[in-house]
N, C-alpha and C positions, 0 to 999 in steps of 0.2 A: 805642754802647751793647756789650759785649762778648757774642761769641757763644762760647763755647769749646765744640769739637767734639762731644766727648760723654765719658760717662763709664762706658761698657757693661765687664762683664764680658768680657777678653778670651777667648778659643777657639783651641786649636792650628789652623792654617793649612797646608795641606799642599806649596804651592810661593808664595808669597808674592811670588815675583821674578817666577814668572811669569804673576801677577796684577797688578801692575806692566809686564809689557814689553807686554800686549796693549793696558794704559789706554792707555801712551804711542805706541804704535802705532795704535792708533783714533785720537788727536789727532792723530798726523799725518798722517794721511790728509786726515782732515777741516778742518785748515788748511795741506794741502799742505808739510810741515815737512820739511825731512833728518836728523830723529830719530829714534834706537831706543837699544835698554837699553844697548849699551857706549858711545854717547854720550853718553849719560845718566853711567853712569859715569864716565869718562874727565872729564866736567865735576866732576862731586862730589869725585873726587880732589881738585882744585885749589882747590876753592872755599872747604871746610867742610873741610880742614884748618887744626889749631890751631898756634903756636910753640911748643908743647909737647910733650912725646913721648908726651902719652896723649889718646882720643878728648875730645870736651866733652862732659863733663856734661850740661851744659844751655845749648842754643843757641836763641837770638831770628832766623827769617828776617824780614824786613823787608819786604813786597809777594809772598806767599808763592805767588800764584798758586796755578796746574795743581795745586802740588808737588809735581810727579813729583823733582824732585832733593832735596826736602825726607824725601821717602820712603824712599828710595835711600838716602842717608844714613844713615836709621835703620836698614833691612836689613841697611846693610854696619858695622852698628855705628861708626861713626864719630863718632854721638851718640847722647845716652842719652834725654836727656826733648830736644822739641822746641814751641816755641812760633812757631806761626804768624800772621801777623798782614799782611791785605789788607780794604780796602773790599768789596771785587768788586766794582768801576764800571765800565762796559761799555766808557766812551771810552776808558780807561787799555787794555783790553786783557784782561780777564778780570769773566764776570758771576756772575750765577745758577745758571748751569751746571756753569760749575766749581768753584764754591764747593760745592755737593749731591757733583758728583765725587768732591769732592777726600775727604767726608766718608764718602763709599762705599768708596773708596781705603783711608783709613784702617782702614774696618769690616772690609773684608774681606781685608786682609793682616795682623790683629792687634794695631794700633799704635794700639788705644784709650787704654790710659796710657800711652803712649811721645808721641804724637803733639796737641796741640792748634791748633785752627784760634779765632782772633780776629779774630769779621766787625768790623773798625772802623778807624779810621783808627789810625798809627803814633804821632801827639800824641795821640791819649785812652789807646791801649795802656800808655803811657809813664808818662803823671800818674796811672794805677789800680795800677800791676803795684809789688806787693813784689817780686818776685822779681830775682836776677841774674844774668847770663849770665859763663860764657865762655867764647863766641861768639855772633858777632853779622856775619851774613851778608847783604847788602846787593848783590844780585845785578840788575842792569838797571832798576835802578828809580828812584836820584836823577834821571834826565833825567825823569824822570815827575812827581815832589815839584815839581823846582824847570825850570819846561819854560820854558826863554827861546834864543833863536838870540842873544843878546850874551853875553858871556865873564861867566863868571859874578860875579867877584868885581867888574864895573861895572854891575851890575844890580841891584836893589831885592831880588832872594833872598836874598843873599846873608849877609844878616844870618839868615835863617828857615833857611838851612842851617847856620849855629855855635849858631843856640839848637838843634833837631834834633841835632847834633853835644852838645852840652851833656846834654839830655835824655840822651841813648843814652851817656856816660859814666857820669851817677848809677845807670843799670841796671849798671853792668858789673862785672866783678870784680876786682880786682886785675891778676892775671892774663889779663885776656880776650884773645881776639885778637878785630880789628873788622876783616870781608874786605867791600871792595868791588870788583865786580865789572863794568865798563860799558864803551860802548864810545869811540874819541875821537874825538877831534874832524879830529884833523889826519892826514891819510899822504898814500899813493901814492892809492889806491883814491878815500879822500877825495875829492881834488883833481881825480880825474878824471870825478867825480859833478858836483860844482861848476863845472868846465869844460863840464858838458853832455855827455861825451866817453864815462859809461858810467852804464847806469842801477842803479838798486840802490831797497827796500824799505826800508833805511834812512834817515833824516833827518841827516843826520850835521852839519846845521846845530845841532841841541838837543841834540847831546851837547858834553859836556864834556873837555878835557884831562885828565889825573889830576892832575894839582897844583892844580886850585883846587878840588877837593874835598880835600887834603891841607893847605891854607892854611884851610878855612872846619870842619875838626878839629883843625885845630894852634891855633886860636882857644879852643877847649874843652875842656882837657886834655886831645889824642890825641897821640902821638910814632908818628913814618910809621916800621917796620919796612921795609918791602920794597916794589918795586916788581917786577913781571916782565909780559912779553907774553903772552896769553894764546894760545897754536902751537893752530888748529884741530886737530879728533882726524885729519881726513885726509892733517896735513903733522904728524902725533906723531914720524914718524922722524926727523923735519928738524931736533929742538928743540933742539938744542942750536947750528943755524945760527942760527935762526930767534928765537932770545932772547936777541940783538941788539938794537943799536938798526937794525940794519937789518931786522930781522922787525917792529921795531914800522912802519916806514917801509911795510915791501912790506904782507907775507900776513898780519899780527896787529893789526888792527881794536881789538881787544879788550887791558883789562889788566884786571891783579889788584891792586891796591893792600892790602898788610895795616898795620894800624894795633894799636897799643899802649896801656893808662892811661899817660901821660906820670910818669914818676915825681917 
């Protein structure tokens, strides 16, 4: 069942960015994360950008979760309207508390008329919506939807990934940007982790090479526009160096893939 956030009359907010900053700090402390407002803005400017000169009119965020990045994108006017979809199942990392806190954050930042949260699966949302989106963001979500330690192409989940890609194509505008950001399956850190020489909270064995997602989406009417390394915030001054294949094997364990509807 789809659960829109709310359609409450918006009221002026003195400092919505300060409200968001406090929410980010609270979550970082609770979950022992190294994240703050500058890091969130850094990520949003890379992940929520479109392939056109103007911001997105209407974005879809698959697996919106805590929604701090989505709220930031709206406050920074990178997106005008945004639909966030998430079933809020605790086993996948977000639960009732995350859902309720996001609704409170939307109200506290005055975004009730610009951001709508649908507590449902992405399949259910796509089958029910009549909206067309010019930006679709899938950030650290696909490996949850298609959880396997096998290569995606050799697993039974590949066809399901193709089906999702096709459903997303139906709700995409002709100039839509689809962005996938996820963790790479291979690299130096991943190799050290598999050899037992390094510890990590990330289970790299369940992640996929970026080309696996591209292959699934290409079968459903999408074409690759670009792939880039996600350079960590702490290493941002080295971005020219780390944007190379060297970076993808060493410091950059995440990637950003952008796709567009095939012509």
